[in-house]
C-alpha positions in Angstrom: 0.0 0.0 0.0 1.3 3.4 -1.0 0.2 7.0 -0.4 0.7 10.2 -2.3 -0.7 13.7 -2.8 -2.0 15.8 -5.7 -0.7 19.3 -4.9 0.6 22.2 -6.9 2.4 21.2 -10.1 1.6 17.5 -9.3 -2.2 18.1 -9.4 -2.0 17.7 -13.2 -5.5 16.3 -14.0 -6.3 13.7 -16.7 -4.6 13.1 -20.0 -4.7 16.2 -22.3 -4.4 18.7 -19.4 -1.3 20.7 -19.7 0.5 19.2 -16.7 -0.9 15.7 -16.7 2.6 14.3 -17.0 3.5 15.9 -13.6 1.0 13.8 -11.7 2.6 11.4 -9.1 3.9 8.3 -10.8 4.8 4.8 -9.6 7.2 2.3 -11.2 5.6 -1.1 -11.4 7.2 -4.4 -12.2 6.3 -8.1 -11.7 8.4 -11.1 -11.0 6.4 -13.7 -13.0 5.1 -13.6 -16.6 1.4 -12.9 -17.1 0.9 -11.7 -13.5 -2.7 -10.7 -12.7 -2.7 -7.4 -10.9 -5.5 -5.3 -9.4 -5.0 -1.7 -8.5 -7.2 0.3 -6.1 -7.0 4.1 -5.9 -8.7 5.7 -2.9 -9.3 9.3 -1.8 -10.3 10.5 1.6 -14.0 10.5 2.4 -15.5 13.7 1.0 -16.2 15.8 4.2 -16.8 19.4 5.1 -16.2 20.5 8.6 -16.0 17.0 9.9 -19.4 16.1 8.5 -20.1 14.2 5.3 -20.5 16.8 2.5 -24.0 16.4 1.0 -23.5 19.5 -1.2 -21.9 17.5 -4.1 -20.1 14.4 -5.2 -16.4 13.9 -4.4 -13.8 14.7 -7.1 -13.6 12.3 -10.0 -10.4 10.1 -9.8 -8.8 7.5 -12.0 -5.5 6.2 -13.2 -3.4 5.1 -16.2 -0.9 2.3 -16.6 1.7 2.8 -19.3 4.6 0.7 -20.6 7.8 2.6 -20.3 11.5 2.2 -21.3 12.7 4.2 -18.3 10.9 3.6 -15.0 13.0 6.3 -13.3 11.2 9.1 -15.2 7.7 10.2 -15.4 5.8 9.8 -18.7 6.5 13.0 -20.5 4.5 12.4 -23.7 1.7 10.2 -24.7 2.9 7.3 -26.8 -0.5 6.2 -28.1 -2.6 3.1 -27.4 0.4 0.7 -27.9 1.9 2.1 -24.6 -1.4 2.2 -22.6 -2.0 -1.0 -20.7 -5.0 0.1 -18.6 -7.2 3.1 -17.9 -9.4 3.2 -14.8 -12.6 5.1 -15.7 -12.9 8.4 -13.9 -15.6 8.2 -11.3 -16.8 10.5 -8.5 -16.2 7.9 -5.9 -14.1 7.3 -2.9 -12.4 4.4 -4.7 -11.8 3.2 -8.2 -10.2 -0.1 -9.3 -9.1 -1.9 -12.4 -7.5 -5.3 -13.2 -4.8 -6.0 -15.7 -2.2 -8.6 -16.7 1.5 -7.6 -16.7 4.6 -9.3 -18.2 7.8 -10.1 -16.5 10.8 -8.1 -17.9 8.7 -5.1 -18.9 8.5 -1.8 -16.9 5.3 0.1 -16.3 4.2 3.4 -14.9 1.1 3.7 -12.7 -0.2 7.3 -12.9 -3.1 8.2 -10.5 -4.9 11.5 -11.3 -8.0 13.6 -10.8 -10.2 14.4 -13.8 -9.8 18.1 -13.4 -6.4 19.8 -13.0 -5.7 21.7 -9.8 -7.7 19.5 -7.5 -5.5 19.0 -4.4 -5.9 16.1 -2.0 -4.1 13.0 -0.7 -4.7 9.6 -2.1 -3.7 6.0 -1.4 -2.9 3.1 -3.7 -3.2 -0.6 -3.1 -1.6 -2.9 -5.7 -2.3 -6.7 -5.4 -0.9 -9.5 -7.6 -1.0 -13.2 -7.8 2.9 -13.2 -7.9 5.5 -11.0 -6.3 5.7 -7.4 -7.6 7.3 -4.1 -6.8 5.7 -0.6 -6.9 7.7 2.5 -5.9 7.3 6.2 -6.4 9.2 7.8 -9.2 11.5 10.7 -8.1 11.5 12.7 -11.3 14.2 15.5 -11.3 13.2 17.1 -14.7 13.0 20.9 -14.7 9.9 22.7 -15.8 9.9 25.9 -17.8 6.8 27.7 -19.2 5.9 30.7 -21.3 2.6 32.3 -22.3 1.5 33.6 -25.7 -1.4 34.5 -27.9 -2.5 34.0 -31.5 -3.9 37.4 -32.2 -4.7 39.4 -35.4 -1.1 39.8 -36.5 0.3 36.6 -35.0 -2.4 34.0 -36.0 -0.5 33.0 -39.1 -1.9 29.5 -39.6 -0.1 26.3 -40.6 3.2 25.8 -42.5 1.7 24.1 -45.6 -1.2 26.5 -46.1 -0.1 30.1 -45.5 2.9 32.2 -46.2 2.1 34.0 -42.9 3.0 30.9 -40.8 6.2 32.7 -39.8 4.1 35.4 -38.2 3.0 32.9 -35.5 4.6 33.6 -32.0 8.1 32.1 -31.8 10.1 31.1 -28.7 13.8 30.6 -28.3 14.9 27.4 -26.5 18.5 27.1 -25.4 20.0 23.8 -23.9 23.4 23.5 -22.4 23.6 19.7 -22.9 22.0 16.9 -24.7 18.8 15.9 -23.0 15.4 14.2 -23.5 13.1 17.2 -23.7 9.3 17.3 -23.8 7.4 20.2 -25.2 3.8 20.7 -24.4 1.4 23.2 -26.0 -1.9 24.0 -24.3 -4.6 26.3 -25.7 -7.3 28.2 -23.9 -10.8 27.4 -25.1 -11.7 29.8 -27.9 -14.8 32.0 -27.8 -16.6 29.5 -30.0 -16.2 26.8 -27.3 -14.5 24.4 -29.7 -10.8 23.8 -29.5 -8.7 24.7 -32.6 -6.5 22.2 -34.4 -3.1 23.1 -33.0 0.5 22.0 -33.5 4.1 23.2 -33.0 7.3 23.0 -35.0 10.8 22.9 -33.6 13.7 24.3 -35.7 17.4 24.6 -35.1 18.6 28.2 -35.0 22.3 28.6 -34.4 22.0 32.4 -34.3 19.0 32.3 -32.0 17.0 34.5 -34.4 13.4 34.1 -35.6 12.6 31.6 -38.3 11.7 33.4 -41.6 11.4 30.5 -44.0 11.1 26.7 -44.0 14.6 25.1 -44.4 14.5 21.3 -44.3 18.0 21.2 -42.8 16.8 23.2 -39.8 13.6 21.2 -39.1 13.8 19.1 -36.0 10.3 17.8 -35.3 6.6 18.7 -35.0 3.3 17.4 -33.6 0.2 16.4 -35.6 -2.5 19.0 -35.8 -5.1 17.9 -33.3 -8.3 19.5 -32.0 -7.3 19.0 -28.4 -6.5 21.3 -25.5 -3.0 20.1 -25.3 -0.5 18.5 -27.7 2.9 16.9 -26.7 6.2 15.9 -28.3 9.3 14.3 -26.8 12.6 15.0 -28.5 16.2 14.0 -27.8 17.8 17.4 -28.4 21.6 18.0 -28.5 22.9 21.2 -26.8 22.2 24.2 -28.8 19.6 26.9 -29.8 16.1 26.0 -31.1 13.0 27.9 -32.1 9.5 26.6 -31.2 6.6 27.9 -33.3 3.1 27.1 -32.0 0.4 27.4 -34.7 -3.2 26.8 -35.5 -4.5 25.0 -38.6 -6.1 28.1 -40.1 -5.0 31.7 -40.3 -6.9 34.1 -38.0 -7.8 31.7 -35.3 -7.3 33.7 -32.1 -6.8 32.4 -28.5 -4.2 32.3 -25.7 -1.8 29.4 -25.2 0.8 28.2 -22.8 4.1 26.5 -23.8 5.7 24.0 -21.3 9.2 22.5 -21.6 10.4 19.6 -19.4 14.0 18.6 -19.5 16.9 17.2 -17.4 19.3 19.7 -18.9 21.2 21.7 -16.2 20.6 25.0 -17.8 17.7 26.0 -20.1 16.4 29.3 -21.5 12.9 29.7 -22.8 11.9 33.1 -24.0 9.7 34.8 -26.6 11.3 36.2 -29.7 9.9 39.7 -30.1 9.3 40.9 -33.7 7.3 43.6 -35.4 4.2 41.3 -35.6 4.4 40.7 -31.9 4.6 44.4 -31.1 1.6 45.1 -33.3 -0.4 42.4 -31.6 0.5 43.7 -28.2 -0.7 47.2 -29.2 -4.0 46.0 -30.6 -6.1 47.5 -33.3 
């Protein structure tokens, strides 16, 4: 039986919330092949002033179990269904549970979370198996940096393949002092329409640290797919150097605020907006 707490940065919420990767995580391994495991996640009884709170249900809680190549690090990017072993349905209940079958020799991460981000409370985990197993908290030392931006009238340039104005999108300089696995996360605020835009970001090398003005294949590093989600992620193994990150929407003129998050083990990192004429015009407004 293990205990933990969702608090501050570690109250990340469910998958697709900006900081879901920062939820507490537990490395899980089994000693025998095809071990049947059952996980129980519990939260304290929902009380108010020492009396059961009848004003509403408790927070919805659930958990994920992922395959991982490195059980010493939290999951920094979603690897798709192939990496997802189990998902406990989020329920407004004191306890949720799910059963799964795990293989000897593989490493797994158990990630408990609340449905909404920012919900702070303690929890307890009970992990039972029909063979010996180990389950221990992951002490992740990755650093977290963030920056805020906005796609506005002069900086909502649209996608690379559709508009010459894609270079007018906000651009951010990322500087690493050493090679490091680095995860970039882009999270958008819900637009006025109530429907999330298809969003994406590109990463380019920039030895001079200056803004990107055209697409050069030799400078391209990686990008995400365009997805109509609140948050998109990409994990990259980046050598030391300077990079430019360009968040963008699918269509030109799609306006909303966004946050850019970078997680890395690099000892020193710089993440800062690159200020250009389009950015100054957007800041001044019409």
